[in-house]
DRENDO-1510 file (C-alpha; in Angstrom, 1 decimal, always signed):
<recs>
REC; n; res; u; v; w
REC; 1; UNK; -15.7; +4.2; -14.9 .
REC; 2; UNK; -12.4; +3.1; -16.3 .
REC; 3; UNK; -8.9; +3.6; -14.4 .
REC; 4; UNK; -8.1; +6.5; -17.0 .
REC; 5; UNK; -11.2; +8.3; -15.7 .
REC; 6; UNK; -10.3; +8.1; -12.0 .
REC; 7; UNK; -8.9; +10.8; -10.0 .
REC; 8; UNK; -7.3; +11.1; -6.7 .
REC; 9; UNK; -9.7; +12.3; -4.1 .
REC; 10; UNK; -7.4; +12.5; -1.3 .
REC; 11; UNK; -3.8; +11.3; -0.4 .
REC; 12; UNK; -2.1; +9.9; +2.6 .
REC; 13; UNK; +1.6; +10.1; +2.5 .
REC; 14; UNK; +3.6; +7.6; +4.4 .
REC; 15; UNK; +7.0; +8.9; +4.2 .
REC; 16; UNK; +7.8; +7.6; +7.7 .
REC; 17; UNK; +7.6; +4.1; +6.1 .
REC; 18; UNK; +9.7; +4.9; +3.1 .
REC; 19; UNK; +10.1; +8.1; +1.0 .
REC; 20; UNK; +7.5; +8.2; -1.8 .
REC; 21; UNK; +5.0; +5.9; -0.1 .
REC; 22; UNK; +1.4; +7.1; -0.7 .
REC; 23; UNK; -2.1; +5.7; -0.2 .
REC; 24; UNK; -4.5; +7.4; -2.6 .
REC; 25; UNK; -8.3; +7.4; -2.2 .
REC; 26; UNK; -9.8; +7.5; -5.7 .
REC; 27; UNK; -13.0; +9.1; -6.9 .
REC; 28; UNK; -14.7; +5.6; -7.1 .
REC; 29; UNK; -13.6; +4.9; -3.4 .
REC; 30; UNK; -11.0; +2.3; -4.4 .
REC; 31; UNK; -7.5; +2.8; -3.2 .
REC; 32; UNK; -4.1; +3.0; -4.9 .
REC; 33; UNK; -0.9; +2.4; -2.8 .
REC; 34; UNK; +2.4; +3.5; -4.4 .
REC; 35; UNK; +5.9; +2.6; -2.8 .
REC; 36; UNK; +8.9; +4.7; -3.7 .
REC; 37; UNK; +10.8; +1.5; -3.8 .
REC; 38; UNK; +10.1; -2.1; -3.4 .
REC; 39; UNK; +11.6; -3.4; -1.4 .
REC; 40; UNK; +11.8; -0.3; +0.6 .
REC; 41; UNK; +15.2; +1.5; +0.8 .
REC; 42; UNK; +15.8; +0.6; +4.6 .
REC; 43; UNK; +15.4; -3.1; +4.1 .
REC; 44; UNK; +18.1; -5.5; +3.3 .
REC; 45; UNK; +15.5; -8.4; +3.3 .
REC; 46; UNK; +14.1; -8.8; -0.1 .
REC; 47; UNK; +12.4; -12.0; +0.9 .
REC; 48; UNK; +10.3; -10.2; +3.3 .
REC; 49; UNK; +8.7; -8.5; +0.4 .
REC; 50; UNK; +8.0; -11.5; -1.9 .
REC; 51; UNK; +4.3; -12.0; -2.8 .
REC; 52; UNK; +3.7; -8.6; -1.1 .
REC; 53; UNK; +0.3; -8.3; -2.6 .
REC; 54; UNK; -0.8; -11.4; -0.7 .
REC; 55; UNK; +0.6; -10.1; +2.5 .
REC; 56; UNK; -1.2; -6.9; +2.2 .
REC; 57; UNK; -4.5; -8.8; +1.4 .
REC; 58; UNK; -4.0; -11.0; +4.4 .
REC; 59; UNK; -3.1; -8.0; +6.7 .
REC; 60; UNK; -5.9; -5.9; +5.6 .
REC; 61; UNK; -8.7; -8.5; +5.0 .
REC; 62; UNK; -9.4; -7.2; +1.5 .
REC; 63; UNK; -8.5; -8.0; -2.2 .
REC; 64; UNK; -5.2; -6.5; -3.4 .
REC; 65; UNK; -4.2; -6.4; -7.0 .
REC; 66; UNK; -0.4; -6.1; -7.7 .
REC; 67; UNK; -0.8; -3.4; -10.7 .
REC; 68; UNK; +3.2; -3.1; -10.8 .
REC; 69; UNK; +6.2; -4.1; -8.4 .
REC; 70; UNK; +5.6; -0.7; -6.5 .
REC; 71; UNK; +1.9; +0.0; -7.2 .
REC; 72; UNK; -0.9; -1.8; -5.6 .
REC; 73; UNK; -4.7; -1.5; -6.1 .
REC; 74; UNK; -7.5; -2.1; -3.7 .
REC; 75; UNK; -10.7; -2.2; -5.5 .
REC; 76; UNK; -13.2; -2.6; -2.4 .
REC; 77; UNK; -11.7; -1.3; +0.7 .
REC; 78; UNK; -13.4; -1.3; +3.9 .
REC; 79; UNK; -14.0; +2.0; +5.9 .
REC; 80; UNK; -11.0; +1.4; +8.0 .
REC; 81; UNK; -8.5; +0.2; +5.3 .
REC; 82; UNK; -6.4; +3.2; +5.1 .
REC; 83; UNK; -5.9; +3.3; +8.9 .
REC; 84; UNK; -5.2; -0.3; +8.9 .
REC; 85; UNK; -2.7; -0.1; +6.1 .
REC; 86; UNK; -0.8; +2.8; +7.7 .
REC; 87; UNK; -0.5; +1.0; +11.0 .
REC; 88; UNK; +0.3; -2.3; +9.4 .
REC; 89; UNK; +3.2; -0.7; +7.4 .
REC; 90; UNK; +4.6; +1.2; +10.3 .
REC; 91; UNK; +4.5; -2.1; +12.3 .
REC; 92; UNK; +6.2; -3.9; +9.4 .
REC; 93; UNK; +9.0; -1.6; +9.3 .
REC; 94; UNK; +9.2; -1.6; +13.0 .
REC; 95; UNK; +9.5; -5.4; +13.1 .
REC; 96; UNK; +12.1; -5.7; +10.2 .
REC; 97; UNK; +14.4; -3.0; +11.4 .
REC; 98; UNK; +14.3; -3.7; +15.2 .
</recs>
């Protein structure tokens, strides 16, 4: 199945991280993560988001592909990856905004 043939099976919006942030579970089980802005609109620390795909991969313990500045793919997520990603992004925002 090619990327063009994939459909979104379910979506998890994370507007509390930043408007437009969404985790999409694809029909093949992979994940796509879309950010409205990168760095997020609430951040004045661009350095915190350098090599963001590597930071995501480390935090989640899975491979992450940077598909674009604001779009990332997770080809082989674990069963808890969506929940871990939601928790990690919320904690990241909390840590960076005080």
